[in-house]
Biotite code that builds the C-alpha atoms (Angstrom):
import biotite.structure as struc

atoms = struc.array([
    struc.Atom([0.000, 0.000, 0.000], chain_id="A", res_id=1, res_name="MET", atom_name="CA", element="C"),
    struc.Atom([1.501, 3.405, -0.947], chain_id="A", res_id=2, res_name="PRO", atom_name="CA", element="C"),
    struc.Atom([2.327, 6.000, 1.705], chain_id="A", res_id=3, res_name="LEU", atom_name="CA", element="C"),
    struc.Atom([-0.628, 8.185, 0.656], chain_id="A", res_id=4, res_name="GLY", atom_name="CA", element="C"),
    struc.Atom([-3.006, 5.996, 2.641], chain_id="A", res_id=5, res_name="GLY", atom_name="CA", element="C"),
    struc.Atom([-4.632, 3.991, -0.140], chain_id="A", res_id=6, res_name="GLY", atom_name="CA", element="C"),
    struc.Atom([-4.175, 1.958, -3.304], chain_id="A", res_id=7, res_name="ASN", atom_name="CA", element="C"),
    struc.Atom([-3.721, 3.469, -6.761], chain_id="A", res_id=8, res_name="LYS", atom_name="CA", element="C"),
    struc.Atom([-6.809, 3.743, -8.980], chain_id="A", res_id=9, res_name="CYS", atom_name="CA", element="C"),
    struc.Atom([-6.851, 1.334, -11.933], chain_id="A", res_id=10, res_name="GLY", atom_name="CA", element="C"),
    struc.Atom([-8.071, 4.174, -14.180], chain_id="A", res_id=11, res_name="ARG", atom_name="CA", element="C"),
    struc.Atom([-6.446, 7.463, -13.106], chain_id="A", res_id=12, res_name="CYS", atom_name="CA", element="C"),
    struc.Atom([-3.526, 6.061, -11.020], chain_id="A", res_id=13, res_name="GLN", atom_name="CA", element="C"),
    struc.Atom([-4.243, 8.475, -8.148], chain_id="A", res_id=14, res_name="LYS", atom_name="CA", element="C"),
    struc.Atom([-4.624, 7.366, -4.544], chain_id="A", res_id=15, res_name="THR", atom_name="CA", element="C"),
    struc.Atom([-7.960, 5.768, -3.668], chain_id="A", res_id=16, res_name="VAL", atom_name="CA", element="C"),
    struc.Atom([-9.108, 6.237, -0.085], chain_id="A", res_id=17, res_name="TYR", atom_name="CA", element="C"),
    struc.Atom([-11.344, 3.706, 1.633], chain_id="A", res_id=18, res_name="PHE", atom_name="CA", element="C"),
    struc.Atom([-14.526, 5.819, 1.504], chain_id="A", res_id=19, res_name="ALA", atom_name="CA", element="C"),
    struc.Atom([-14.372, 6.137, -2.303], chain_id="A", res_id=20, res_name="GLU", atom_name="CA", element="C"),
    struc.Atom([-12.913, 2.710, -3.143], chain_id="A", res_id=21, res_name="GLU", atom_name="CA", element="C"),
    struc.Atom([-14.492, 0.145, -5.451], chain_id="A", res_id=22, res_name="VAL", atom_name="CA", element="C"),
    struc.Atom([-12.686, -3.186, -5.783], chain_id="A", res_id=23, res_name="LEU", atom_name="CA", element="C"),
    struc.Atom([-12.792, -5.111, -9.047], chain_id="A", res_id=24, res_name="CYS", atom_name="CA", element="C"),
    struc.Atom([-10.609, -7.984, -10.201], chain_id="A", res_id=25, res_name="ASP", atom_name="CA", element="C"),
    struc.Atom([-8.064, -7.265, -7.471], chain_id="A", res_id=26, res_name="GLY", atom_name="CA", element="C"),
    struc.Atom([-7.770, -3.586, -8.412], chain_id="A", res_id=27, res_name="LYS", atom_name="CA", element="C"),
    struc.Atom([-9.000, -0.445, -6.686], chain_id="A", res_id=28, res_name="SER", atom_name="CA", element="C"),
    struc.Atom([-10.981, 2.281, -8.446], chain_id="A", res_id=29, res_name="PHE", atom_name="CA", element="C"),
    struc.Atom([-12.482, 5.589, -7.396], chain_id="A", res_id=30, res_name="HIS", atom_name="CA", element="C"),
    struc.Atom([-16.269, 5.336, -7.582], chain_id="A", res_id=31, res_name="ARG", atom_name="CA", element="C"),
    struc.Atom([-16.145, 8.171, -10.143], chain_id="A", res_id=32, res_name="SER", atom_name="CA", element="C"),
    struc.Atom([-13.528, 6.280, -12.228], chain_id="A", res_id=33, res_name="CYS", atom_name="CA", element="C"),
    struc.Atom([-15.375, 2.953, -12.231], chain_id="A", res_id=34, res_name="PHE", atom_name="CA", element="C"),
    struc.Atom([-16.910, 3.608, -15.668], chain_id="A", res_id=35, res_name="LEU", atom_name="CA", element="C"),
    struc.Atom([-17.180, 1.688, -18.934], chain_id="A", res_id=36, res_name="CYS", atom_name="CA", element="C"),
    struc.Atom([-14.156, 2.416, -21.160], chain_id="A", res_id=37, res_name="MET", atom_name="CA", element="C"),
    struc.Atom([-16.436, 2.828, -24.197], chain_id="A", res_id=38, res_name="VAL", atom_name="CA", element="C"),
    struc.Atom([-19.769, 4.374, -23.194], chain_id="A", res_id=39, res_name="CYS", atom_name="CA", element="C"),
    struc.Atom([-18.872, 5.879, -19.800], chain_id="A", res_id=40, res_name="GLY", atom_name="CA", element="C"),
    struc.Atom([-21.751, 4.219, -17.874], chain_id="A", res_id=41, res_name="LYS", atom_name="CA", element="C"),
    struc.Atom([-21.328, 3.787, -14.118], chain_id="A", res_id=42, res_name="ASN", atom_name="CA", element="C"),
    struc.Atom([-20.504, 0.174, -13.320], chain_id="A", res_id=43, res_name="LEU", atom_name="CA", element="C"),
    struc.Atom([-21.240, -2.142, -10.412], chain_id="A", res_id=44, res_name="ASP", atom_name="CA", element="C"),
    struc.Atom([-20.561, -5.788, -9.633], chain_id="A", res_id=45, res_name="SER", atom_name="CA", element="C"),
    struc.Atom([-23.480, -6.963, -11.783], chain_id="A", res_id=46, res_name="THR", atom_name="CA", element="C"),
    struc.Atom([-22.707, -4.877, -14.881], chain_id="A", res_id=47, res_name="THR", atom_name="CA", element="C"),
    struc.Atom([-18.909, -4.985, -15.101], chain_id="A", res_id=48, res_name="VAL", atom_name="CA", element="C"),
    struc.Atom([-16.902, -7.040, -17.594], chain_id="A", res_id=49, res_name="ALA", atom_name="CA", element="C"),
    struc.Atom([-13.088, -7.012, -17.319], chain_id="A", res_id=50, res_name="VAL", atom_name="CA", element="C"),
    struc.Atom([-10.749, -7.377, -20.286], chain_id="A", res_id=51, res_name="HIS", atom_name="CA", element="C"),
    struc.Atom([-7.060, -7.069, -19.468], chain_id="A", res_id=52, res_name="GLY", atom_name="CA", element="C"),
    struc.Atom([-6.639, -3.921, -17.386], chain_id="A", res_id=53, res_name="ASP", atom_name="CA", element="C"),
    struc.Atom([-9.814, -2.294, -18.715], chain_id="A", res_id=54, res_name="GLU", atom_name="CA", element="C"),
    struc.Atom([-13.389, -2.384, -17.424], chain_id="A", res_id=55, res_name="VAL", atom_name="CA", element="C"),
    struc.Atom([-16.496, -2.297, -19.621], chain_id="A", res_id=56, res_name="TYR", atom_name="CA", element="C"),
    struc.Atom([-20.228, -2.615, -19.244], chain_id="A", res_id=57, res_name="CYS", atom_name="CA", element="C"),
    struc.Atom([-21.336, -6.051, -20.449], chain_id="A", res_id=58, res_name="LYS", atom_name="CA", element="C"),
    struc.Atom([-22.963, -4.641, -23.592], chain_id="A", res_id=59, res_name="ALA", atom_name="CA", element="C"),
    struc.Atom([-19.837, -2.765, -24.761], chain_id="A", res_id=60, res_name="CYS", atom_name="CA", element="C"),
    struc.Atom([-17.594, -5.696, -23.842], chain_id="A", res_id=61, res_name="HIS", atom_name="CA", element="C"),
    struc.Atom([-19.799, -7.991, -25.924], chain_id="A", res_id=62, res_name="GLY", atom_name="CA", element="C"),
    struc.Atom([-19.723, -5.629, -28.904], chain_id="A", res_id=63, res_name="LYS", atom_name="CA", element="C"),
    struc.Atom([-15.952, -5.182, -28.727], chain_id="A", res_id=64, res_name="LYS", atom_name="CA", element="C"),
    struc.Atom([-14.764, -8.671, -27.776], chain_id="A", res_id=65, res_name="TYR", atom_name="CA", element="C"),
    struc.Atom([-17.773, -10.981, -28.188], chain_id="A", res_id=66, res_name="GLY", atom_name="CA", element="C"),
    struc.Atom([-18.712, -13.142, -31.158], chain_id="A", res_id=67, res_name="PRO", atom_name="CA", element="C"),
    struc.Atom([-19.275, -11.347, -34.422], chain_id="A", res_id=68, res_name="LYS", atom_name="CA", element="C"),
    struc.Atom([-22.109, -11.843, -36.864], chain_id="A", res_id=69, res_name="GLY", atom_name="CA", element="C"),
    struc.Atom([-25.876, -11.577, -37.121], chain_id="A", res_id=70, res_name="TYR", atom_name="CA", element="C"),
    struc.Atom([-27.566, -11.483, -33.747], chain_id="A", res_id=71, res_name="GLY", atom_name="CA", element="C"),
    struc.Atom([-24.485, -10.877, -31.595], chain_id="A", res_id=72, res_name="TYR", atom_name="CA", element="C"),
    struc.Atom([-23.287, -7.816, -29.737], chain_id="A", res_id=73, res_name="GLY", atom_name="CA", element="C"),
    struc.Atom([-26.703, -6.296, -29.147], chain_id="A", res_id=74, res_name="GLN", atom_name="CA", element="C"),
    struc.Atom([-27.472, -7.560, -25.674], chain_id="A", res_id=75, res_name="GLY", atom_name="CA", element="C"),
    struc.Atom([-25.412, -8.246, -22.608], chain_id="A", res_id=76, res_name="ALA", atom_name="CA", element="C"),
    struc.Atom([-22.686, -9.778, -24.792], chain_id="A", res_id=77, res_name="GLY", atom_name="CA", element="C"),
    struc.Atom([-21.499, -12.316, -22.250], chain_id="A", res_id=78, res_name="THR", atom_name="CA", element="C"),
    struc.Atom([-20.502, -14.968, -24.794], chain_id="A", res_id=79, res_name="LEU", atom_name="CA", element="C"),
    struc.Atom([-16.757, -15.367, -25.021], chain_id="A", res_id=80, res_name="SER", atom_name="CA", element="C"),
    struc.Atom([-14.558, -15.552, -28.107], chain_id="A", res_id=81, res_name="MET", atom_name="CA", element="C"),
    struc.Atom([-11.639, -17.033, -26.139], chain_id="A", res_id=82, res_name="ASP", atom_name="CA", element="C"),
    struc.Atom([-10.765, -20.260, -27.938], chain_id="A", res_id=83, res_name="ARG", atom_name="CA", element="C"),
    struc.Atom([-7.804, -21.160, -25.726], chain_id="A", res_id=84, res_name="GLY", atom_name="CA", element="C"),
    struc.Atom([-4.902, -20.047, -27.950], chain_id="A", res_id=85, res_name="GLU", atom_name="CA", element="C"),
    struc.Atom([-3.246, -18.396, -24.938], chain_id="A", res_id=86, res_name="ALA", atom_name="CA", element="C"),
    struc.Atom([-3.218, -21.768, -23.177], chain_id="A", res_id=87, res_name="LEU", atom_name="CA", element="C"),
    struc.Atom([-1.708, -23.541, -26.177], chain_id="A", res_id=88, res_name="GLY", atom_name="CA", element="C"),
    struc.Atom([-4.993, -25.171, -27.174], chain_id="A", res_id=89, res_name="ILE", atom_name="CA", element="C"),
    struc.Atom([-5.529, -25.330, -30.912], chain_id="A", res_id=90, res_name="LYS", atom_name="CA", element="C"),
    struc.Atom([-8.929, -24.111, -32.112], chain_id="A", res_id=91, res_name="PRO", atom_name="CA", element="C"),
    struc.Atom([-11.215, -26.623, -33.778], chain_id="A", res_id=92, res_name="GLU", atom_name="CA", element="C"),
    struc.Atom([-11.562, -26.575, -37.533], chain_id="A", res_id=93, res_name="GLU", atom_name="CA", element="C"),
    struc.Atom([-14.897, -25.160, -38.689], chain_id="A", res_id=94, res_name="PRO", atom_name="CA", element="C"),
    struc.Atom([-17.435, -27.718, -39.873], chain_id="A", res_id=95, res_name="ALA", atom_name="CA", element="C"),
    struc.Atom([-17.557, -28.071, -43.662], chain_id="A", res_id=96, res_name="PRO", atom_name="CA", element="C"),
    struc.Atom([-20.532, -26.454, -45.394], chain_id="A", res_id=97, res_name="HIS", atom_name="CA", element="C"),
    struc.Atom([-23.173, -28.968, -46.376], chain_id="A", res_id=98, res_name="ARG", atom_name="CA", element="C"),
    struc.Atom([-25.791, -28.013, -48.973], chain_id="A", res_id=99, res_name="PRO", atom_name="CA", element="C"),
    struc.Atom([-29.420, -28.314, -47.955], chain_id="A", res_id=100, res_name="THR", atom_name="CA", element="C"),
    struc.Atom([-32.514, -29.397, -49.812], chain_id="A", res_id=101, res_name="ASN", atom_name="CA", element="C"),
    struc.Atom([-34.677, -26.890, -47.943], chain_id="A", res_id=102, res_name="ASN", atom_name="CA", element="C"),
    struc.Atom([-36.879, -25.137, -50.539], chain_id="A", res_id=103, res_name="PRO", atom_name="CA", element="C"),
    struc.Atom([-36.813, -21.859, -48.577], chain_id="A", res_id=104, res_name="ASN", atom_name="CA", element="C"),
    struc.Atom([-34.265, -19.607, -50.378], chain_id="A", res_id=105, res_name="PRO", atom_name="CA", element="C"),
    struc.Atom([-33.348, -17.634, -47.229], chain_id="A", res_id=106, res_name="SER", atom_name="CA", element="C"),
    struc.Atom([-29.802, -18.471, -46.097], chain_id="A", res_id=107, res_name="LYS", atom_name="CA", element="C"),
    struc.Atom([-30.841, -18.115, -42.442], chain_id="A", res_id=108, res_name="LEU", atom_name="CA", element="C"),
    struc.Atom([-33.831, -20.380, -42.958], chain_id="A", res_id=109, res_name="ALA", atom_name="CA", element="C"),
    struc.Atom([-31.635, -22.976, -44.662], chain_id="A", res_id=110, res_name="GLN", atom_name="CA", element="C"),
    struc.Atom([-29.084, -22.830, -41.884], chain_id="A", res_id=111, res_name="ARG", atom_name="CA", element="C"),
    struc.Atom([-31.555, -22.999, -39.020], chain_id="A", res_id=112, res_name="PHE", atom_name="CA", element="C"),
    struc.Atom([-34.148, -25.316, -40.519], chain_id="A", res_id=113, res_name="GLY", atom_name="CA", element="C"),
    struc.Atom([-36.705, -23.060, -42.150], chain_id="A", res_id=114, res_name="GLY", atom_name="CA", element="C"),
    struc.Atom([-39.317, -20.814, -40.664], chain_id="A", res_id=115, res_name="SER", atom_name="CA", element="C"),
    struc.Atom([-43.028, -20.694, -40.029], chain_id="A", res_id=116, res_name="ASP", atom_name="CA", element="C"),
    struc.Atom([-45.399, -19.237, -42.619], chain_id="A", res_id=117, res_name="LYS", atom_name="CA", element="C"),
    struc.Atom([-47.820, -16.489, -41.616], chain_id="A", res_id=118, res_name="CYS", atom_name="CA", element="C"),
    struc.Atom([-51.431, -17.586, -42.268], chain_id="A", res_id=119, res_name="PRO", atom_name="CA", element="C"),
    struc.Atom([-52.437, -14.021, -43.205], chain_id="A", res_id=120, res_name="ARG", atom_name="CA", element="C"),
    struc.Atom([-49.777, -13.103, -45.805], chain_id="A", res_id=121, res_name="CYS", atom_name="CA", element="C"),
    struc.Atom([-48.102, -16.470, -46.474], chain_id="A", res_id=122, res_name="GLY", atom_name="CA", element="C"),
    struc.Atom([-44.576, -15.093, -45.956], chain_id="A", res_id=123, res_name="LYS", atom_name="CA", element="C"),
    struc.Atom([-41.898, -16.470, -43.618], chain_id="A", res_id=124, res_name="ALA", atom_name="CA", element="C"),
    struc.Atom([-42.130, -15.449, -39.958], chain_id="A", res_id=125, res_name="VAL", atom_name="CA", element="C"),
    struc.Atom([-38.792, -15.099, -38.163], chain_id="A", res_id=126, res_name="TYR", atom_name="CA", element="C"),
    struc.Atom([-38.262, -15.056, -34.401], chain_id="A", res_id=127, res_name="ALA", atom_name="CA", element="C"),
    struc.Atom([-37.863, -11.277, -34.072], chain_id="A", res_id=128, res_name="ALA", atom_name="CA", element="C"),
    struc.Atom([-41.258, -10.591, -35.650], chain_id="A", res_id=129, res_name="GLU", atom_name="CA", element="C"),
    struc.Atom([-43.132, -13.692, -34.477], chain_id="A", res_id=130, res_name="LYS", atom_name="CA", element="C"),
    struc.Atom([-46.191, -13.839, -32.246], chain_id="A", res_id=131, res_name="VAL", atom_name="CA", element="C"),
    struc.Atom([-48.217, -16.987, -31.641], chain_id="A", res_id=132, res_name="MET", atom_name="CA", element="C"),
    struc.Atom([-51.987, -17.041, -31.864], chain_id="A", res_id=133, res_name="GLY", atom_name="CA", element="C"),
    struc.Atom([-54.603, -19.687, -32.676], chain_id="A", res_id=134, res_name="ALA", atom_name="CA", element="C"),
    struc.Atom([-51.851, -22.305, -33.022], chain_id="A", res_id=135, res_name="GLY", atom_name="CA", element="C"),
    struc.Atom([-49.955, -20.432, -35.755], chain_id="A", res_id=136, res_name="SER", atom_name="CA", element="C"),
    struc.Atom([-47.059, -18.002, -36.040], chain_id="A", res_id=137, res_name="ALA", atom_name="CA", element="C"),
    struc.Atom([-48.037, -14.516, -37.269], chain_id="A", res_id=138, res_name="TRP", atom_name="CA", element="C"),
    struc.Atom([-46.126, -11.322, -38.114], chain_id="A", res_id=139, res_name="HIS", atom_name="CA", element="C"),
    struc.Atom([-46.581, -9.118, -35.048], chain_id="A", res_id=140, res_name="LYS", atom_name="CA", element="C"),
    struc.Atom([-46.882, -5.970, -37.200], chain_id="A", res_id=141, res_name="VAL", atom_name="CA", element="C"),
    struc.Atom([-49.392, -5.895, -40.032], chain_id="A", res_id=142, res_name="GLY", atom_name="CA", element="C"),
    struc.Atom([-50.764, -9.428, -39.824], chain_id="A", res_id=143, res_name="CYS", atom_name="CA", element="C"),
    struc.Atom([-51.654, -10.044, -36.166], chain_id="A", res_id=144, res_name="PHE", atom_name="CA", element="C"),
    struc.Atom([-54.854, -8.027, -36.463], chain_id="A", res_id=145, res_name="THR", atom_name="CA", element="C"),
    struc.Atom([-58.596, -8.678, -36.296], chain_id="A", res_id=146, res_name="CYS", atom_name="CA", element="C"),
    struc.Atom([-59.876, -10.062, -39.613], chain_id="A", res_id=147, res_name="ALA", atom_name="CA", element="C"),
    struc.Atom([-63.024, -7.924, -39.330], chain_id="A", res_id=148, res_name="ALA", atom_name="CA", element="C"),
    struc.Atom([-61.957, -4.508, -37.988], chain_id="A", res_id=149, res_name="CYS", atom_name="CA", element="C"),
    struc.Atom([-58.144, -4.543, -38.393], chain_id="A", res_id=150, res_name="GLY", atom_name="CA", element="C"),
    struc.Atom([-57.462, -3.811, -34.704], chain_id="A", res_id=151, res_name="LYS", atom_name="CA", element="C"),
    struc.Atom([-54.070, -5.040, -33.390], chain_id="A", res_id=152, res_name="SER", atom_name="CA", element="C"),
    struc.Atom([-54.452, -8.114, -31.206], chain_id="A", res_id=153, res_name="LEU", atom_name="CA", element="C"),
    struc.Atom([-52.706, -9.685, -28.259], chain_id="A", res_id=154, res_name="GLU", atom_name="CA", element="C"),
    struc.Atom([-52.277, -13.439, -27.997], chain_id="A", res_id=155, res_name="SER", atom_name="CA", element="C"),
    struc.Atom([-54.206, -13.523, -24.722], chain_id="A", res_id=156, res_name="THR", atom_name="CA", element="C"),
    struc.Atom([-57.279, -11.629, -25.932], chain_id="A", res_id=157, res_name="THR", atom_name="CA", element="C"),
    struc.Atom([-57.995, -12.999, -29.394], chain_id="A", res_id=158, res_name="LEU", atom_name="CA", element="C"),
    struc.Atom([-60.642, -15.406, -30.622], chain_id="A", res_id=159, res_name="SER", atom_name="CA", element="C"),
    struc.Atom([-60.211, -17.651, -33.637], chain_id="A", res_id=160, res_name="ASP", atom_name="CA", element="C"),
    struc.Atom([-62.586, -19.255, -36.104], chain_id="A", res_id=161, res_name="LYS", atom_name="CA", element="C"),
    struc.Atom([-61.715, -21.293, -39.190], chain_id="A", res_id=162, res_name="ASP", atom_name="CA", element="C"),
    struc.Atom([-58.041, -20.234, -39.165], chain_id="A", res_id=163, res_name="GLY", atom_name="CA", element="C"),
    struc.Atom([-58.745, -16.496, -38.829], chain_id="A", res_id=164, res_name="GLU", atom_name="CA", element="C"),
    struc.Atom([-58.271, -14.363, -35.736], chain_id="A", res_id=165, res_name="ILE", atom_name="CA", element="C"),
    struc.Atom([-60.666, -11.748, -34.347], chain_id="A", res_id=166, res_name="TYR", atom_name="CA", element="C"),
    struc.Atom([-60.876, -9.292, -31.457], chain_id="A", res_id=167, res_name="CYS", atom_name="CA", element="C"),
    struc.Atom([-63.400, -10.328, -28.804], chain_id="A", res_id=168, res_name="LYS", atom_name="CA", element="C"),
    struc.Atom([-65.911, -7.673, -29.937], chain_id="A", res_id=169, res_name="GLY", atom_name="CA", element="C"),
    struc.Atom([-65.968, -8.670, -33.624], chain_id="A", res_id=170, res_name="CYS", atom_name="CA", element="C"),
    struc.Atom([-66.026, -12.371, -32.740], chain_id="A", res_id=171, res_name="TYR", atom_name="CA", element="C"),
    struc.Atom([-69.068, -11.819, -30.507], chain_id="A", res_id=172, res_name="SER", atom_name="CA", element="C"),
    struc.Atom([-70.861, -9.727, -33.147], chain_id="A", res_id=173, res_name="LYS", atom_name="CA", element="C"),
    struc.Atom([-70.205, -12.175, -35.978], chain_id="A", res_id=174, res_name="ASN", atom_name="CA", element="C"),
    struc.Atom([-70.246, -15.576, -34.264], chain_id="A", res_id=175, res_name="PHE", atom_name="CA", element="C"),
    struc.Atom([-71.853, -15.056, -30.838], chain_id="A", res_id=176, res_name="GLY", atom_name="CA", element="C"),
    struc.Atom([-75.448, -15.868, -29.878], chain_id="A", res_id=177, res_name="PRO", atom_name="CA", element="C"),
    struc.Atom([-78.172, -13.931, -31.679], chain_id="A", res_id=178, res_name="LYS", atom_name="CA", element="C"),
    struc.Atom([-81.596, -12.835, -30.618], chain_id="A", res_id=179, res_name="GLY", atom_name="CA", element="C"),
    struc.Atom([-83.437, -10.731, -28.060], chain_id="A", res_id=180, res_name="PHE", atom_name="CA", element="C"),
    struc.Atom([-81.296, -9.798, -25.073], chain_id="A", res_id=181, res_name="GLY", atom_name="CA", element="C"),
    struc.Atom([-77.893, -10.610, -26.608], chain_id="A", res_id=182, res_name="TYR", atom_name="CA", element="C"),
    struc.Atom([-75.097, -8.343, -27.812], chain_id="A", res_id=183, res_name="GLY", atom_name="CA", element="C"),
    struc.Atom([-76.423, -5.025, -26.534], chain_id="A", res_id=184, res_name="LEU", atom_name="CA", element="C"),
    struc.Atom([-73.654, -4.486, -23.976], chain_id="A", res_id=185, res_name="GLY", atom_name="CA", element="C"),
    struc.Atom([-73.978, -4.298, -20.198], chain_id="A", res_id=186, res_name="ALA", atom_name="CA", element="C"),
    struc.Atom([-77.479, -4.973, -18.919], chain_id="A", res_id=187, res_name="GLY", atom_name="CA", element="C"),
    struc.Atom([-78.557, -6.466, -22.207], chain_id="A", res_id=188, res_name="ALA", atom_name="CA", element="C"),
    struc.Atom([-81.644, -8.209, -20.939], chain_id="A", res_id=189, res_name="LEU", atom_name="CA", element="C"),
    struc.Atom([-84.579, -5.840, -21.142], chain_id="A", res_id=190, res_name="ALA", atom_name="CA", element="C"),
    struc.Atom([-87.523, -6.114, -18.802], chain_id="A", res_id=191, res_name="HIS", atom_name="CA", element="C"),
    struc.Atom([-90.877, -5.173, -20.203], chain_id="A", res_id=192, res_name="THR", atom_name="CA", element="C"),
    struc.Atom([-93.897, -4.617, -17.922], chain_id="A", res_id=193, res_name="GLN", atom_name="CA", element="C"),
])
């Protein structure tokens, strides 16, 4: 421990006193210096990712050092690219490309086994745009709407009939019971004297 009364900060190299000290990976930091190297966000024990002598938030660490390609580096980024070269372990050879007989022309669909078809528009539905309703996968935007009025639906409040989906109101109007006392709203039964 230096004569100044505390350890040196891992960021600014100035003395860190006990009241302002944050410990991470065996190093001391001032609370005000314990920030992501890229975006400057304040860090804590649940959001920090260490790479060498630098500290990052998990999202920036994932973008900078995580796996590259479609779908990576957007979230917490906790997947590691370390393949063991530093330990003398040789990386595995990539698997050879095998052609597929999947009729779907999308490269992602061929690689991951195809995709569901939307019953409304007939196009492929991928995970990012998918919502389930009436036993089928639908596009959340544009297709997951009431067949009668076009209102956006939620999977918990829809009704289905013959492969189409409806809001509760349109389903009741079109397929609910008919006759005196039905479908007039609250207090539908009328009493006549």
